[in-house]
C-alpha positions in Angstrom: 0.0 0.0 0.0 1.2 3.5 -0.8 2.1 5.7 2.2 -0.3 8.6 2.7 1.2 11.9 1.4 4.9 10.7 1.5 7.5 13.4 1.3 9.4 11.6 -1.4 9.0 8.4 -3.5 12.2 6.5 -4.1 12.1 4.6 -7.4 14.5 1.7 -7.9 14.6 -0.2 -11.2 15.7 -3.8 -10.6 16.9 -6.5 -13.0 18.4 -9.7 -11.5 19.7 -7.9 -8.4 19.3 -10.7 -5.9 21.7 -10.1 -3.1 21.6 -6.3 -3.5 17.9 -5.7 -2.8 17.8 -6.1 1.0 21.0 -4.2 1.9 20.0 -1.4 -0.6 16.6 -1.0 1.0 18.2 -0.9 4.5 20.6 1.8 3.3 17.9 3.9 1.8 15.8 3.6 5.0 18.7 4.6 7.1 19.5 7.6 4.9 15.9 8.9 5.0 15.1 8.0 8.6 15.8 11.6 9.6 12.7 12.7 7.6 10.6 10.0 9.1 11.7 11.0 12.6 10.0 14.4 12.1 6.8 12.9 10.8 7.6 13.2 7.0 7.0 9.8 5.4 8.7 8.3 2.4 8.1 5.3 0.2 10.4 2.9 -1.6 9.0 1.6 -4.9 11.0 -1.4 -6.3 10.2 -2.1 -10.0 11.3 -5.7 -10.9 11.9 -5.5 -14.7 11.3 -9.2 -15.5 14.0 -10.6 -13.2 14.7 -14.4 -13.4 16.4 -14.6 -10.0 15.1 -14.0 -6.5 14.8 -10.2 -6.8 11.1 -10.1 -6.4 11.2 -12.5 -3.4 13.7 -10.3 -1.7 11.5 -7.3 -2.2 8.7 -9.2 -0.6 10.9 -10.0 2.4 11.6 -6.3 2.7 7.9 -5.5 2.6 7.2 -7.8 5.5 9.7 -5.7 7.6 9.2 -2.2 6.2 5.6 -1.1 5.2 7.1 1.7 3.2 8.3 -0.7 0.5 6.2 -1.4 -2.6 6.8 -3.9 -5.4 5.8 -3.5 -9.1 6.6 -6.4 -11.4 7.0 -6.6 -15.1 6.2 -10.0 -16.6 9.1 -9.5 -19.1 12.0 -7.1 -19.4 10.9 -3.7 -20.7 14.1 -1.7 -20.0 15.2 0.8 -17.4 13.3 3.8 -18.8 10.0 1.8 -18.7 10.8 0.5 -15.2 11.4 4.1 -13.9 8.3 5.4 -15.6 6.0 2.7 -14.2 7.4 3.3 -10.7 6.9 7.1 -11.0 3.4 6.6 -12.4 2.4 4.8 -9.2 4.3 7.1 -6.8 2.3 8.8 -4.2 4.6 11.8 -3.6 5.1 15.0 -5.6 8.8 14.4 -5.5 10.8 11.5 -7.0 14.3 10.2 -6.1 15.7 7.6 -8.5 18.6 5.3 -7.6 20.2 2.3 -9.2 19.5 -1.2 -7.9 23.1 -2.3 -8.1 24.2 -0.4 -5.0 26.8 1.6 -6.9 24.9 4.8 -6.1 25.3 5.7 -2.4 22.0 6.3 -0.6 23.8 8.4 1.9 23.9 11.1 -0.8 20.1 11.2 -1.1 19.3 13.7 1.7 21.8 16.2 0.3 20.2 16.0 -3.2 16.7 16.4 -1.6 17.8 19.4 0.4 19.3 21.0 -2.7 16.0 20.5 -4.5 14.0 22.0 -1.7 16.4 24.8 -0.8 14.1 27.5 -2.3 10.8 25.8 -1.8 9.1 22.6 -2.8 7.2 24.1 -5.7 10.3 24.7 -7.8 10.8 23.4 -11.3 14.2 21.7 -10.7 16.3 18.7 -11.4 19.1 17.8 -9.0 21.4 15.2 -10.6 24.4 13.4 -9.1 27.8 13.5 -10.8 29.8 10.4 -10.0 33.3 10.9 -8.6 36.0 8.3 -8.1 34.2 6.0 -10.6 34.4 2.3 -9.7 33.5 0.9 -13.1 35.9 -0.9 -15.5 38.3 1.3 -17.6 36.4 0.4 -20.7 33.1 1.5 -19.2 34.5 4.7 -17.8 36.0 5.7 -21.2 32.9 4.8 -23.1 30.8 6.8 -20.7 33.2 9.8 -20.8 33.1 9.8 -24.6 29.3 9.5 -24.8 28.8 12.3 -22.2 31.1 14.7 -24.1 29.2 14.1 -27.4 25.8 14.5 -25.8 26.9 17.6 -23.9 28.3 19.2 -27.1 25.2 18.5 -29.2 22.5 19.1 -26.6 24.2 21.9 -24.6 22.7 20.5 -21.3 25.8 21.1 -19.3 25.5 17.7 -17.7 28.9 15.9 -17.3 27.4 12.6 -16.3 23.9 11.9 -17.4 24.3 8.2 -16.7 24.2 8.7 -13.0 20.8 7.4 -11.8 20.8 9.3 -8.5 18.4 12.2 -9.3 15.6 14.2 -7.6 12.8 15.9 -9.6 9.1 16.7 -9.4 6.8 13.8 -10.4 4.5 16.0 -12.6 7.5 17.4 -14.5 8.7 13.9 -15.4 5.3 12.8 -16.6 5.0 15.7 -18.9 8.0 14.6 -20.9 7.6 12.5 -24.1 8.3 8.9 -23.2 10.8 6.8 -25.1 13.3 4.1 -24.3 16.5 5.9 -23.1 14.6 8.8 -21.6 16.4 8.5 -18.3 19.6 9.5 -20.0 18.3 12.7 -21.5 16.4 14.2 -18.6 18.6 17.2 -18.1 18.3 18.4 -21.7 14.5 17.8 -21.8 13.7 19.3 -18.4 15.8 22.3 -19.3 13.7 22.7 -22.4 10.6 22.5 -20.2 11.9 25.5 -18.1 13.5 23.6 -15.2 16.7 24.6 -13.4 19.3 21.8 -13.5 21.7 21.4 -10.6 24.6 19.0 -10.7 26.4 17.8 -7.6 29.2 15.3 -6.9 28.1 12.0 -5.4 29.9 8.9 -4.3 30.3 5.9 -6.7 30.8 2.4 -5.2 32.1 -0.9 -6.8 29.5 -3.5 -7.5 29.7 -6.0 -4.7 27.1 -8.5 -5.9 25.7 -9.6 -9.3 26.9 -8.6 -12.8 26.5 -5.5 -14.9 23.7 -5.5 -17.5 25.5 -3.0 -19.7 25.9 -3.8 -23.4 28.5 -1.2 -24.5 28.1 -1.7 -28.3 24.3 -2.0 -28.3 23.9 0.9 -25.9 26.2 3.1 -28.1 24.1 2.3 -31.2 20.8 2.9 -29.4 22.2 6.0 -27.7 23.2 7.5 -31.1 19.6 7.0 -32.4 18.2 8.4 -29.2 20.5 11.4 -29.3 19.4 12.5 -32.7 15.8 11.9 -31.8 16.2 14.1 -28.7 17.8 16.8 -30.9 14.7 16.6 -33.2 12.4 16.9 -30.2 14.2 19.9 -28.9 14.1 21.7 -32.2 10.4 20.9 -32.9 8.9 21.2 -29.4 8.2 24.7 -28.0 8.6 25.0 -24.3 5.2 23.9 -23.0 3.1 26.3 -20.9 0.1 25.3 -18.8 -1.6 28.6 -19.4 -3.8 30.4 -16.9 -7.5 29.9 -16.6 -9.7 33.0 -16.8 -12.1 33.1 -13.9 -14.0 36.2 -15.0 
């Protein structure tokens, strides 16, 4: 069950992350316990993207201990963007915090990102995104990521040095206004900037994967990313910044 009026909804996409689920949920709970202590609830939405291991069962174990945990299951793999979107669609909070399920993002950074987002009020149109320091990935993955980020930053002018970091905070409604496509999670800074949002980037810790294996397909992701990049350029050039308009009451 969704928590009533939670302060933030944490959305975790999961694919075959058995062994990471329970410690990750424990870390997130510990990081956000300060908010719960002052009566501000949070929820943790785990989206199992067609896992074939014990991922879903471990989330169920967490639910028995922590009523703030929710589980959404895909019958087959739909991809990270779809997993994130389905978690956000079911979120009860106005604010979303996304985090990877492999525990490489550090939940201890989450309160700082939330505080940055809310520094000037909780009605702001803002994205706060983590920038990974002391990267713990393989050399090949770091080089590929660095090259992709430079190309994207040059062509999209989004000023984001690390769009691949999943640790982000943003308003739920803002995300749901964006056009959906596979790969959306990697282009949020550029698209939210188009939609009139301030984008704030802040260093966050990166940790080595301690359990399971990476799901990254470097070549396939590079090819798909190239198509997505030119698609996003087309969107930006053909989409005027949307305005809600004001209703006349007279």
